[in-house]
C-alpha positions in Angstrom: 199.9 52.9 271.9 200.0 51.7 275.4 199.7 54.4 278.1 201.0 54.7 281.7 199.7 57.0 284.4 202.0 59.1 286.3 200.9 61.5 289.1 202.6 64.6 288.4 203.0 67.7 290.8 204.2 71.0 289.2 204.8 74.3 290.9 201.6 76.5 290.2 203.4 78.8 288.1 204.5 76.1 285.8 201.2 74.5 285.5 199.5 77.8 284.7 202.0 78.5 282.0 201.7 74.9 280.6 197.7 75.3 280.7 198.2 78.6 278.9 200.4 77.2 276.2 198.1 74.2 275.7 195.1 76.4 275.4 197.1 78.4 272.7 197.9 75.2 271.0 194.3 73.9 271.2 195.2 70.7 273.1 194.5 69.4 276.5 196.9 70.1 279.3 197.7 66.2 279.4 198.5 66.1 275.6 200.6 69.2 275.7 202.7 67.8 278.7 203.0 64.4 277.1 204.4 66.1 273.8 206.7 68.3 275.9 208.3 65.3 277.7 208.6 63.4 274.4 210.4 66.3 272.9 212.8 66.6 275.8 213.5 62.7 275.8 214.4 63.2 272.0 216.7 66.0 272.6 218.6 64.2 275.4 218.8 61.0 273.5 220.1 62.7 270.5 222.7 64.6 272.5 223.7 61.5 274.3 224.3 59.8 270.9 226.2 62.7 269.7 228.6 62.7 272.5 229.0 59.0 272.6 230.0 59.0 268.9 232.4 61.8 269.5 233.9 60.1 272.6 234.2 56.8 270.7 236.9 58.5 268.6 238.7 60.0 271.4 242.0 58.9 272.7 244.1 59.8 275.6 247.0 60.8 273.4 244.7 63.1 271.5 243.5 64.7 274.6 247.3 65.2 275.8 248.1 66.7 272.3 245.2 69.0 272.6 246.1 70.2 276.1 249.7 70.8 275.2 248.5 73.6 272.8 246.1 75.1 275.5 247.2 78.5 276.9 248.7 78.4 280.3 246.6 81.2 282.0 244.4 81.3 285.0 240.6 81.1 284.1 238.4 84.1 284.0 236.8 84.9 287.6 233.4 83.8 286.3 234.9 80.5 285.2 236.4 79.4 288.4 234.8 77.1 290.9 234.8 77.4 294.6 237.0 75.1 296.6 235.4 72.1 297.9 234.9 72.0 301.6 236.4 69.0 303.5 233.9 66.6 304.9 
């Protein structure tokens, strides 16, 4: 396995938590961080593949059909976005 070095700066609280978790797992901090990054990469790539497959079957006509059945109501206050400011 080839390896690459990457200088990593973490907030102290995150580093301390990672050190604690690595110690609990009985591995080095470096190994723990490498596994954590690998897990995150796997999750993102799996999710990206899922959405790509789903989008591949989508059509504009299907979206319009779906939207025609959506209720015509204002969004809940917590779902509203703030208006964009003009630049």
